[in-house]
C-alpha positions as CSV (number, residue, x, y, z in Angstrom):
1,M,-25.9,104.8,-43.9
2,G,-22.8,105.6,-42.1
3,T,-19.9,103.4,-41.5
4,P,-20.8,102.5,-37.9
5,C,-24.2,101.4,-38.9
6,R,-22.9,99.1,-41.7
7,L,-20.5,97.5,-39.2
8,A,-23.3,96.8,-36.7
9,V,-25.5,95.3,-39.4
10,G,-22.6,93.0,-40.5
11,I,-21.9,91.7,-37.0
12,A,-25.6,91.0,-36.5
13,L,-25.9,89.1,-39.8
14,G,-22.8,87.0,-38.9
15,L,-24.2,86.0,-35.6
16,A,-27.4,85.0,-37.2
17,T,-25.6,82.9,-39.7
18,L,-23.7,81.1,-37.1
19,S,-26.8,80.5,-35.0
20,G,-28.6,79.1,-38.0
21,A,-25.7,76.8,-38.9
22,Q,-25.8,75.1,-35.5
23,E,-29.4,74.0,-36.2
24,T,-28.8,72.4,-39.6
25,P,-29.1,68.6,-40.0
26,Y,-25.4,68.3,-40.7
27,A,-24.6,69.8,-37.3
28,R,-27.0,67.6,-35.5
29,A,-25.6,64.4,-37.2
30,T,-22.3,64.9,-35.4
31,T,-24.0,64.1,-32.1
32,L,-26.0,61.0,-33.1
33,P,-25.1,57.6,-31.7
34,T,-23.1,55.2,-33.8
35,T,-26.1,52.9,-34.4
36,E,-28.1,55.7,-35.9
37,L,-25.2,56.5,-38.3
38,H,-25.4,53.0,-39.7
39,S,-29.2,52.5,-39.4
40,G,-29.6,52.8,-43.2
41,L,-26.7,50.4,-44.1
42,P,-26.8,46.5,-44.3
43,D,-25.0,44.5,-41.6
44,F,-22.4,42.1,-43.0
45,T,-21.2,40.7,-39.6
46,P,-20.9,36.9,-39.7
47,P,-23.7,35.2,-37.6
48,E,-21.2,33.1,-35.6
49,L,-19.5,36.3,-34.3
50,L,-22.8,37.6,-33.0
51,K,-23.0,34.7,-30.5
52,P,-21.2,34.9,-27.1
53,P,-17.8,33.1,-27.1
54,P,-17.6,29.6,-25.6
55,P,-16.0,29.2,-22.1
56,A,-12.2,28.7,-22.1
57,V,-12.5,25.4,-20.2
58,C,-15.2,23.0,-21.2
59,D,-16.9,21.0,-18.4
60,S,-16.9,17.3,-19.5
61,G,-19.3,16.4,-16.6
62,P,-18.8,14.2,-13.6
63,P,-16.8,10.9,-14.0
64,A,-18.9,7.9,-14.7
65,G,-19.0,5.0,-12.3
66,G,-18.0,1.4,-12.9
67,F,-16.4,-1.7,-11.6
68,Y,-12.7,-2.4,-11.2
69,A,-11.1,-5.9,-10.9
70,A,-7.5,-7.0,-10.6
71,V,-5.5,-10.1,-9.9
72,E,-1.9,-9.8,-8.6
73,F,0.8,-12.5,-8.6
74,L,3.3,-12.3,-5.8
75,Y,6.7,-13.8,-5.5
76,L,7.9,-13.1,-1.9
77,T,10.5,-14.2,0.6
78,P,9.5,-14.3,4.2
79,R,12.2,-13.3,6.7
80,E,12.1,-14.1,10.4
81,R,14.9,-14.3,13.0
82,G,13.3,-16.6,15.5
83,L,13.7,-19.9,13.6
84,D,17.0,-21.1,15.2
85,F,17.1,-24.7,16.5
86,A,20.8,-25.7,17.1
87,I,24.3,-24.5,17.6
88,V,27.1,-26.5,15.8
89,D,30.2,-26.5,18.1
90,P,33.3,-28.0,16.5
91,R,34.8,-28.8,19.9
92,N,33.4,-30.6,22.9
93,D,35.0,-28.5,25.6
94,L,32.0,-27.1,27.5
95,V,32.4,-23.7,25.8
96,P,29.5,-22.9,23.5
97,A,31.0,-21.8,20.2
98,G,30.3,-22.2,16.5
99,T,27.4,-21.3,14.2
100,V,23.7,-20.9,14.9
101,Q,21.6,-23.0,12.6
102,S,18.3,-21.3,11.6
103,L,15.6,-22.0,9.1
104,N,15.2,-19.4,6.3
105,Y,11.9,-19.5,4.4
106,K,12.3,-20.1,0.6
107,P,10.7,-17.6,-1.9
108,N,7.3,-18.7,-2.9
109,A,4.3,-17.6,-5.0
110,G,1.2,-15.9,-3.6
111,V,-1.9,-14.2,-5.0
112,R,-3.9,-11.1,-4.3
113,G,-7.3,-10.3,-5.8
114,S,-9.3,-7.1,-5.7
115,I,-12.7,-5.9,-6.8
116,A,-14.1,-2.4,-6.4
117,Y,-16.9,-0.1,-7.6
118,A,-16.3,3.6,-8.5
119,L,-19.3,5.7,-7.5
120,P,-20.4,8.0,-10.4
121,G,-19.7,11.7,-10.2
122,R,-17.6,12.1,-7.0
123,G,-14.4,10.1,-7.5
124,W,-15.2,7.7,-4.5
125,D,-14.8,4.0,-4.6
126,I,-15.4,1.0,-2.3
127,G,-13.7,-2.3,-2.7
128,F,-12.6,-5.6,-1.2
129,T,-9.1,-7.2,-1.4
130,Y,-7.9,-10.7,-0.4
131,T,-4.2,-11.8,-0.1
132,Y,-3.0,-15.4,0.3
133,F,0.6,-16.5,0.8
134,T,2.4,-19.6,2.2
135,A,6.0,-20.7,2.5
136,R,8.1,-23.3,4.2
137,D,11.7,-24.5,4.9
138,E,13.4,-27.5,6.4
139,F,16.9,-28.9,6.7
140,G,19.1,-30.9,9.1
141,V,22.7,-30.8,10.5
142,A,25.1,-33.2,12.2
143,A,27.9,-32.5,14.7
144,P,31.4,-32.7,13.2
145,D,34.0,-35.2,14.5
146,G,35.0,-34.2,18.0
147,G,32.1,-31.7,18.2
148,L,28.5,-31.6,19.3
149,L,25.2,-29.8,18.9
150,Y,23.5,-27.5,21.4
151,P,19.7,-27.6,21.0
152,T,18.3,-24.0,21.3
153,L,14.6,-25.0,21.7
154,T,14.8,-27.5,24.5
155,R,14.5,-26.8,28.2
156,A,17.7,-26.0,30.1
157,G,19.1,-28.9,32.1
158,L,17.4,-31.7,30.3
159,T,18.3,-32.2,26.6
160,N,21.4,-30.1,26.6
161,E,23.5,-31.9,23.9
162,A,22.8,-33.7,20.7
163,A,24.6,-35.3,17.8
164,A,22.2,-34.4,15.0
165,A,19.2,-32.1,14.6
166,S,16.6,-31.2,11.9
167,G,14.1,-28.4,11.8
168,N,11.1,-27.5,9.6
169,A,8.7,-24.5,9.5
170,H,5.5,-23.6,7.7
171,L,4.0,-20.2,7.3
172,T,0.4,-19.3,6.1
173,L,-0.9,-15.7,5.7
174,N,-4.4,-14.5,4.9
175,I,-5.3,-10.8,4.7
176,Y,-8.8,-9.4,4.1
177,D,-9.3,-5.6,3.4
178,I,-12.5,-3.6,3.0
179,T,-11.7,-0.1,1.8
180,A,-13.2,3.2,0.7
181,G,-11.1,5.7,-1.2
182,R,-11.1,8.8,-3.3
183,T,-9.1,9.7,-6.4
184,W,-7.9,13.2,-7.4
185,A,-6.5,14.1,-10.8
186,P,-4.6,17.4,-10.6
187,D,-3.9,17.1,-14.3
188,E,-4.0,14.6,-17.1
189,F,-0.5,13.3,-16.2
190,S,-0.9,12.4,-12.5
191,R,-3.4,10.9,-10.0
192,L,-3.6,10.6,-6.3
193,R,-5.8,8.2,-4.3
194,L,-6.3,8.2,-0.6
195,F,-8.1,5.3,1.1
196,G,-9.0,3.8,4.4
197,G,-10.9,0.9,5.8
198,V,-10.7,-2.2,8.0
199,R,-8.2,-5.1,7.8
200,L,-8.5,-8.7,9.1
201,A,-5.3,-10.8,9.1
202,T,-4.6,-14.3,10.2
203,V,-1.1,-15.7,10.5
204,Q,-0.3,-19.3,11.2
205,Q,3.2,-20.7,11.8
206,A,4.3,-24.2,12.7
207,F,7.9,-24.6,13.8
208,A,9.4,-28.0,15.0
209,A,12.8,-29.6,15.6
210,G,14.0,-33.1,16.3
211,Y,17.2,-34.2,18.0
212,T,19.1,-37.5,18.3
213,G,22.3,-38.6,20.0
214,R,24.0,-37.8,23.4
215,D,21.2,-36.4,25.6
216,A,18.5,-36.7,22.9
217,D,16.8,-40.0,22.3
218,G,14.3,-39.0,19.6
219,A,13.7,-35.7,21.3
220,F,11.1,-33.5,19.7
221,V,10.0,-29.8,20.1
222,D,6.8,-28.5,18.6
223,T,6.0,-24.8,18.8
224,R,3.1,-23.1,17.0
225,Q,1.9,-19.5,16.7
226,G,-1.6,-18.6,15.5
227,W,-2.7,-15.0,15.5
228,T,-5.9,-13.3,14.3
229,G,-6.1,-9.5,14.4
230,T,-8.3,-6.7,13.0
231,G,-8.1,-3.0,13.0
232,P,-8.0,0.3,10.9
233,L,-6.3,0.5,7.6
234,F,-5.1,3.6,5.8
235,G,-2.9,4.3,2.7
236,A,-2.2,6.3,-0.4
237,E,-1.4,5.5,-4.1
238,T,0.1,7.9,-6.6
239,W,0.7,7.6,-10.4
240,C,2.4,9.8,-12.9
241,Q,2.5,9.4,-16.7
242,I,5.8,8.9,-18.6
243,G,4.3,8.7,-22.1
244,G,2.8,6.2,-24.5
245,G,0.6,4.7,-21.7
246,F,3.5,4.0,-19.4
247,G,3.8,5.5,-15.9
248,L,5.4,5.2,-12.5
249,F,3.4,4.5,-9.3
250,G,3.9,4.1,-5.6
251,R,1.8,2.7,-2.8
252,A,2.0,2.9,1.0
253,T,-0.4,1.1,3.4
254,G,-0.4,1.0,7.2
255,A,-2.6,-0.8,9.7
256,L,-2.8,-1.3,13.4
257,L,-4.3,-4.7,14.2
258,T,-5.4,-6.0,17.6
259,G,-6.1,-9.7,18.2
260,T,-5.2,-12.9,20.1
261,M,-2.1,-15.0,19.8
262,T,-2.2,-18.7,20.7
263,S,1.2,-20.3,21.2
264,P,1.3,-23.9,22.4
265,F,4.7,-25.4,23.1
266,T,5.5,-29.1,23.5
267,E,8.8,-30.9,24.2
268,T,9.3,-34.7,24.5
269,N,12.1,-37.2,24.7
270,N,12.6,-41.0,24.4
271,G,10.6,-41.1,21.2
272,G,7.7,-39.2,22.8
273,A,7.4,-41.4,25.9
274,T,8.8,-38.7,28.2
275,V,7.0,-35.3,28.3
276,Y,9.2,-32.4,29.4
277,T,6.9,-29.5,28.4
278,D,3.3,-29.2,27.5
279,L,2.5,-25.5,27.6
280,R,-0.6,-23.6,26.4
281,D,-0.1,-19.9,26.0
282,K,-2.8,-17.4,24.9
283,F,-2.7,-13.6,25.1
284,A,-3.8,-10.3,23.5
285,L,-1.4,-8.8,21.0
286,T,-1.5,-5.6,19.0
287,V,0.6,-5.6,15.8
288,P,1.5,-2.6,13.6
289,M,2.2,-3.4,10.0
290,L,3.4,-1.4,7.0
291,T,3.6,-2.1,3.3
292,L,5.5,-0.1,0.7
293,A,5.5,-0.8,-3.1
294,V,6.9,1.0,-6.2
295,G,6.9,0.0,-9.8
296,V,5.9,0.8,-13.4
297,S,2.5,0.6,-15.1
298,Y,1.0,0.4,-18.5
299,E,-2.6,1.5,-19.2
300,Y,-4.7,1.2,-22.4
301,R,-8.4,1.6,-22.8
302,G,-9.4,0.4,-19.3
303,V,-6.8,-2.4,-19.2
304,F,-3.7,-1.9,-17.0
305,I,-0.6,-3.9,-16.0
306,R,1.7,-3.1,-13.1
307,A,4.9,-4.6,-11.9
308,G,7.3,-3.7,-9.2
309,Y,8.8,-4.5,-5.8
310,E,6.9,-4.7,-2.5
311,V,7.9,-4.9,1.2
312,T,5.5,-5.8,4.1
313,H,6.6,-5.7,7.7
314,F,4.8,-7.1,10.8
315,F,6.3,-5.6,14.0
316,D,6.8,-8.1,16.9
317,L,4.4,-10.6,15.5
318,F,5.7,-13.9,16.8
319,E,6.2,-14.7,20.5
320,R,7.2,-18.1,21.7
321,P,8.0,-19.2,25.2
322,A,11.6,-20.2,26.2
323,F,12.4,-21.9,29.5
324,V,15.5,-20.3,31.0
325,D,16.1,-21.8,34.4
326,S,16.9,-25.5,35.2
327,F,16.2,-25.1,38.9
328,A,12.9,-23.2,38.7
329,E,11.2,-25.2,36.0
330,G,8.3,-22.9,35.4
331,K,10.4,-19.8,34.6
332,F,10.1,-18.7,31.0
333,V,10.3,-15.6,28.9
334,R,8.6,-14.8,25.6
335,Q,10.9,-14.3,22.7
336,S,9.6,-11.8,20.1
337,S,10.4,-11.7,16.4
338,N,9.3,-9.7,13.4
339,L,8.0,-11.0,10.2
340,A,8.9,-9.3,6.9
341,L,8.0,-10.3,3.3
342,D,9.6,-8.7,0.3
343,G,9.7,-9.5,-3.4
344,L,8.2,-8.9,-6.8
345,F,4.6,-8.6,-8.0
346,V,2.8,-8.4,-11.3
347,Q,-0.8,-7.0,-11.3
348,M,-3.3,-7.2,-14.2
349,G,-6.6,-5.4,-14.0
350,L,-9.6,-4.2,-15.9
351,T,-12.1,-1.3,-15.5
352,F,-15.6,-1.7,-16.9
């Protein structure tokens, strides 16, 4: 066999060998899936790793419902500018001068109670709150030697001068709130509650002054204001944690109340024998009011204590008549004044 023939036979045998090698089991094994490669081996993977991983955030479920009750002790000072009753003039020279004598309510205690129910699952709550407060003040003043008093409550041209005067005032406040609110907790360190509802408020004030000497012979002026109003209420509360159960909170409440004011006015002289004025006044009155409070709180296992400072303001609440003309006896104007209450409070409550 010649050289060319031997070369051709060698190339043919080489190609056949390569073709046969591609069909061997070893060649086919390189293309099998990974699972088939380990089909004959035991699996030592821990069972807990075969389960799908738990979610990163666990759902604790909707909040449970329950009742909430609290009692709040108030120590407030009412402030009103319309309680003047005399001017003390050190000289009798027909020139009004000196200091205006006005009553100023003394700080006094009040109470506020609340009960509410938190609806399960949605963060909503409905509740009722009642607030009661009362305060009073009284004092007297006499004219200095060579001086006199000018009564500020009497009709012009009748009891113009006096030697001594005394005044007293008594205030009573009742507030009833029905509210519905919702609470959000952006994180475990803060809460926000928005609420709204209806408010009913009654305010009673009795203001009287007596005068003696000069033009006054047992002169007496009695003026009263009684107002009842109702209207929408809205507000917000916020709380943030400091640590160890302690936190800071703030509260803002606003209301617009429409009602009726009754304001009788009586003036007498000569120990009540002579009547100078006997007026009955009744009219509609809309009063905006605003309350702001800030303080600190402590919470532990459903029990909480809050303490702080609160301010409540009634805009143009009181209006009493004032006769301004000695010739036209029936001419009068209404003198308006605000009512503000500010002071400390301590609240204790329980959720159950």
